[in-house]
N, C-alpha and C positions, 0 to 999 in steps of 0.2 A: 571666676571673680565673685567674691561674696556680695550678696545683696545687702544694701545699706538701708537701715531703718532708723528713724528718729522718733522717740516717744517723748511727748511734751508733758511736763508736770508743773502744775500751778497749785499753790496752797489750797487745800480742801479737795484734792483729787480723790477719787474712789480707789483705794489701794488694790483690791482684787483686779480691777479693770486695767491697772498699770502693770502690776507684777506678773500676771498671767501671760500677757503678750510678750513681756521682756523675757521671761523664762522660756516659753515655747519657741519663740523666734530664735533665741540663742541655741536651743537644742537642735533646731533645724539647720543651724550654720549661718544664720544672718549675723551681720555686724550691727549690733544694736547700740545706739547712742541715746542716753537718757539726758534730756536737756531741761533745765529749770527755766521757768518764766520769771524774770526778775534777776536780782543779783545774788540771792542766797542759794547756795548749792544744796543745803539741807532743806528739803521740802516736806512739810507735814501734811499727811492725808486727812480726810474727813474723820477717820476713826482714831487719829492721833499717832499713827505709825509714820515714822520719819524715814524718808529715802534720800540717800545722798546721790544727787545727779552728778554725772561726769563733767558737765559743762553747763553753761547757760545758753539759751537760744541765741542771744545777742552775739555770743562768741563763735557760733558755728558758721559754716559757709553754706548759704542757701543754694539749693539746686543740685546738691550732690546725693540726694536721697532717692531710693527706689520706693519708699513708703514713709508716710507721716502717720503716726498713731496718736489719737487724742482720747485719753481716758475721760470718763464723765465724773460725776460727783459734784455736789454744790457746796461751797461756792467755786470750786475748781474750774468748772466749765465756764462760769461767768468771767473768771479771771483770764482764761484762755481767750475768750471772746473780746475782752477789753485790751488785749495785747496787739499793738500794731505789728510787731515782729511775727506773731502767729498768723495774722491776716496776710502779711506779705508772703510768708512761706507757703501758706495754703493756696494762694492765688498762683504763685509760681509753679507749685506742684501740679495743680489742676491744668495749667496751660501746657505743661510738659507731658500730660497724660499719665503721670505717675500715680501710685495708689494713695488715696486718702481714706483713712480708716478711723471711724469715730463710734463710740459706744455710749449708751445711757443718755445723759443730757446733752452731750456734745454735738450730735447731729443737729438737733433743733436750736441749741443755744449758740453754737459756734459756727456751724456750716450754713445754716439757713440765712442768717443776716448777710452773709457774704455772697448769697445767690448760688451756692454750690449744690443745693438740693433741687433747684429749679428744673421741673420736668423729670426728675430722677426718682426711682423707686428707693425707698429707705425705710428704716425702722429706728425707734428710739425708746426711751423710757416712757411707759404708758402715761398719757395725758399731755405730754410735751409736743406731740405731733401737731397740735393746734398752732404752735409757733412757726410751723414750717408748711404753711398752706400751699406754697408753690411746688412742693414735692408730692410724690405719690406714696403715701404711707402704707406700710404693710405691718401686720401683727406677727410676722415671722420672727424667729429668734435672731437670725442673722440674714441680712440682705446684701447681695452683691449686684451692683449695677455698673458694669464696665469697670472703671478704675475707682469706684466708690464702694466701700464695705462699711456697713453699719450694723449695730447690734443693740439689744435692749437694756442690758444691765449686768450687774455683778454675776448673776446666775448663768449668764450666757458667755462669760469671758473666755472660757475654754474653746467653745465653738467659734467665737470671734477670732481668736488667735489662730486656730486651725484654718479658717477661711483665708486669713492673711497669708499664711504659709502656702496654701494651695495656689493662691494667686501669684505670689512671688516666685515660687519654685514650680511645683506641680501637685496634682491631686494625690499622687502616691506618697510624696513627702508629707503632706498634710495628714494622710491616713496613718502613716508610720508614727508620727508624733502623737496623734490622738490615741493610738494603741499603746504606745510606750508609757503614757501617763494614765491609762485606763479610763479615758474619757468616754 
């Protein structure tokens, strides 16, 4: 049975932090759904690159995902944080013990206000850790703490995606994908 992953896009997302996990996860055999926050399926990133989502978050069925992935970027992370549907999905995912994966601004801007970093080891874009005082910040490029995977930014997107693959599948699959893309 394929692992199901949902990647959320809001206007102003960081393109590399979205496309890299989409690509690597699909290479690994995951069923990846790209869902837009809001009604518009054409979502423009912070650098002006537009990605067409397959659906909106409001149209998906919550609870069917093995992992939720949140790209960073501003104002994309702030828009994810302002979305009641995103908050509901993250709370349900956390309660089910499924993977919550956030990179760049999203750990501090989206997860921290929901209490999802409380007592957890995490990383994020440098300087934003101050918004997540309840968590245990690390300057590592990627941090895995149980069902929580966080990463620092666009330059760590490949490592972030491989960590997600290793958690969803196994270390060997993560290593295979990393080698195939020359990471």
